[in-house]
N, C-alpha and C positions, 0 to 999 in steps of 0.2 A: 600551539595548542595540543594538549595531550588527549588522546582517545584511550579510554579504559576498555576493559574486556567487554566484548559484545554480549548482549543479553541472551542471544539464542543459545538454547541447550537442546541437544538430542542425545539422550542417554539410552542407547539401544540395548535391550537385553539380548542375549545370545539367540540368534535365529530370527530376530526382528529386523525390518528394513524401513526406510523412510524416503519419501520424496522431499526435496528441499527446493521450493520455488522462490522466485524473487526477480525484480527487474535487474537488468545488467548494471554492473558497477555498485551494487549494494554491498558486495564483499563476500559472496558465497565461497569463491575459490580461496580467498585469503583465510577465511574462517576454517575451511577444511584443512588447509596446509598447517594451521597452527593448532587445531584441536585434535585432528587425526593424523599426527605426524608419522605413525607407523603403518597407516592404511595403504593398501594397493590403490593407486589412483589411475584411472583411465581418462585421459584428457582428450575429448573429442574435438577440441579446438585445434589440435595438431592434425594437419591434413593427412599425414601418413598413417597416423593411428586411426583416424576416421575412415580412411580408404580401406584399411585392413578389415575393420569390423563391418563396414557396409558390404564388402564383397564376400565375407564369410562370418556371419554372426556366430556360428558354432565355435569360433575361436575362443569366445568367452568361457564356454563350458570346458573346452579342452585345456585352457590355461589355468583356470581357477577352480576346477572341480574339487581339489583337495586343499584349497586355501582355508586357513583357520581364523583369519581376522576379517575386519570390515573391508569391503570393496566399494570404492567410490567411482561412479561414472559421472563425469562432469559434462554438462550440456547434452543430456540424454535425448532431448528432442531432435538432435541431429541424426540419430540412428534408432528409430522406433523399433526396428526388428530385433534389437538386443533385448527388448523387454520379454519376449518369449523365452529367451535363454535365462534371463534373470528369474522369471517365474519358475522354470524347471529347477534351477539351482536352489531357490528358496524351498521349494517343495521336497526335493529329493536329497539335497545335501545340507539343508538347514543353515544356509549361508546368510550373512547380513550385508545389505547394500544401503548406501546413501546415493540417491539419484538426483542430481541437481539440474536445474534448467530455468530459463527465463520465460518459457511459454509451453503450456500444455495443449495449445490450440492445434499444432501440427499432429500431435499424438492422437487427439480426439478425432480430428478430421480423417486421419488415416486409419481409424478404428484400431489403434495400437492397444496392446495389452497393458492396462493400467493396474494390473495385479489384484484386482478384485478384493480390495480391503486388506491385502497382505502387507501393505506399506503405510506407515503413518504419513500424514501431510504436515509439513512445516513451511512457514513463509519467513524470509528475511526481508526486513524493511530498511529504509534509510536509517541513519543514525537517530537515536533517541536521547532524550535529556540525560538519563543516568549514565550514558556512555561518553559524555563529553565534559571536559573541564574548561574553565574560562569561557563560559557560554555567552555569546554576544548576539542578542536577538536581531539587531539591525543587519549584521553581517549575514546571518542565516537566511533572512528573508531575501537576500540577493543570491547567495551561493547555493542555497538548498542544503540538504543533508546527505547526499550521496558522498561517501568518504573522500574520493579524489577531488570532488568539487569543493567540499568543505575545507579541505587542507590546502587547496591551491592558492597561490598568490594572484592568479588570474582566473577566477571562477567563471567569468562570462565567456572567455575563450574556450574553456573546457566544456561549458554548456553548449556552445555552438558546435563543437566537435561531437559531443554526445548525440545531439539531435541528428546530425549528418550520419553518424555511424549507425544509429538506430534505424533510420530510413533505409540505409544500405543493407545492414545485416539482418534485421528482424523482418522488414517488410519485403524488400526485393528478394533476398536470398530464400525466404520461405514462400515467396509468391502469394502473400496474403492479399495483395491487391496489385493491379497492373497500373492504376492511374496515380502515379506518385505525385505529380503536381497538385492534383485535387486533394490527395491525402495530406500533403504539406499544408495546404490552405486550411484543411479541416483541423489540423493540430492547432493552428493559430486561433480559429474560431472556438474550438473546445476550451482553450486556455482562457480566452476572453470571457466565456460564459461559465467557467468553472465556479461552482457554488450557487449557481442560479437554477431555477426550475428548468428541467430539461425539455426543450421544444425541438423535436427532430425536424419539423418543417422549417423553422426559422434557421437552424444550423445548415440545413440542406440548401436553402436559398442563398445564404452567404458563402457556402462552399462551392456551389455550382454543380451539385449532383442531386440525385433523388433522395427522398427521405429514407427509402429502403437501404440505399447504399450507406447513408449516414448511420443508420442503426448498425450496419455491419462494421463500420469504422469504430464506433463505440465498443462493439464487442471485441474487436481486435485489441483495443487499448486495455480492456478488462482482462482478456485472455493472456496478454503479455505482461500483466501486472503493472502497467503504466497508468492505470486509472481505475476508478471503481464507482459504482452507483451507490448512492445512499437513499434508502427507501423511506417513505413517509410513515409516521405513526398512524395506525388505522383503527385503534381500539376504543376511541372515544364513544361514550354512551350518551353524551349530552350535546355534542357539537358535530357539525358536518365538517369532515376533514378532506383536504385535497388528496388526490391519489397519484400525483405526478412526482417522479423521482428526481434526484439531483445527481450530478456527475462531477467528480473531482479528479484532477490529475494526481499522481502519486507523490510528487515532490514540489514544494513551493518554489524552489529555484528554477526548475524546469517550467513551471507554470508562468512565472514572471518573465522568463526569457522568451517563451513562445508568444505571450501576450504583449511583448515589447513594452513592458512597464517597469518603472523603478519606484517602488513604494516609498513615499515620503511620509514621515510621522505626521499624523493628523489627517491624512488624505483618505479618500474612499478606497484607493488601491491598497494603502497600508492596512486598512481594516479587513479587506478581503484576504490579503496575504497572511495576516495574523490569525484569522479564522482557520485558514488552511493549515497553518503550522500546528495549531492546537489539535486539529483533526489528525494530522500526521502522528502526533503523540498518542492519540486515542487508538489509532490503527495499530501502532507499535505495541501498545499495552494489550490490545486484543490479540495480536499475533503471538506475543511471548507469555502472557499471563492468563488470558481468559478467552480462548478461541471461540467459545460458544456465546459470548456476550454480544447481543445485537447493538448496532449503532444506527439510530434513525434520527429523523428530525420531525418536529411537530408544527403543523401549519393548518390553521382553520381556513374555511372557504372565504372568510372575511379578511384574511391577510395577516392575522396575528401569528407570529412564528417564534419558536424556540429553536436555536441552532442545532442542538444535539440532545438526543435522549439515549442514555446508556442502560442496557438491560430492560427490565420491565418497569420503567420509570424509577429505577433505583437512583439515577442521577440525571438531572436536567441542567443543561448548560447554555447560557448566553455568552457569546464571545464579543467583547468590545475592545477595539484598539484605541482606547481613550484612557487618559490619566484622571478623568473626572467622571464618576458615575453618579447619576441622580435617580430619583424615583421613577422618572419616565422610562429609564432603561430597563426597569423591572416589570413593565406592564404585561409583556407576553408571558413571563413566568407567573405573574399573578393570575392571568387567565388560565394557564395550565393548572395551577394549584386549585382553582375553582372547579376544575374538571375531574378531580379525584386525587387521591394521595400520591405524593412524590417523596422518595427517600431523602434526597438532598437537592436543593435548588441553588445554583451558583451563577454569579456573573464573573467571568474570568476577564481581567482587565490589566491595564498598566498602572493602576493605583499602587501606592507604596505600602499601605498597611491594610490588613483584613478588617472588615467590619460587617455588621448585620443590619439589613433593612427589615421592614415589616414582614410578617409571616415567615421569619427565619430564613429569608433569602440572603445568602452570603455573597459579599463582594470580596473576591480573592485576587491578590496579585498573581500574575501568571506563574512566577517561580514557586510560590507557596502552593498553588493548585497542583502543579506538576510533581512537586515533592510529596504532597499528600496522596496523589494518585499512585505514584510508583512505590510508595511505602505501604500501600494497602489501607489507606485512610478512608476509602469508600467501600461499602459493601454491595456486592452484586448477586448475592444468593437469594 
């Protein structure tokens, strides 16, 4: 399978800088080496390089004060003290930096200098639909879309190693939590309950820690870009809406591995995996094309639910892992339409051909939906 050019673009004007965040293995280092071939790269994963800068942050200023090109610091969270030097070089020498990392948590907890608006924020996500040829949905629901897993002949083995490395490198090395067995069990429960309404007490009961600790665990996943909360839509004027958020892990392959499930076509597990995959595409679109576009879900107190709302109800989506859609699958969207105007209402499914139900609710095959999304076929202004 051939991977085409990544969608991420950082076109820095002279004197501008950027943070590039994203989970491990999304391809940040690969992207830097291919896009910024002539840049000075400081790789803090190299122990000798890290030791030099930790012992003497001023080396950055001394070595690069008269540099004329972009300077890249890879894994900046490993040396937060460098950010004061970066700040000085931006202010006094008008230099440009790209600062990459998988977690800003350590920087924030250590009150590191996050450059006070002097650096853009960008996020690299797992692979997205336009970046892949020979797209096989069933394979992706197993392997996920982290590049090395997607390309691997043994993705489950790579997923196993990824989880082990994450626990070691992100959690233990940064001392984010001391109770690794509890955190490992939490990851399993978080995967099992991914896409469901978030209940901290229930997760705590299954994990064996307090609900306050569980909240911290979810924060760790969000801060390390390994998961994200999806907020409920709250603007209804005619209906009572729920206020409970949802939580999703960042990659469908990671979720399925941690939940110990193999989604089979037609099963409930397949439907949940398919929903998460579509959400991954929405998150990638948000990261690369429309960072200010909210992604929420709509759920009434009586249980009617629409999976995703994009923008200010510019697009409402129901995700169905089924090859047959009937009128009953559109009930929640009908209820939403009764609650006020919606730009587009769609059911994304496994059907082969697009069609239109009552009230202009579109039934779209998932490929057609993704092509329309990435080609700018929906308006979010």
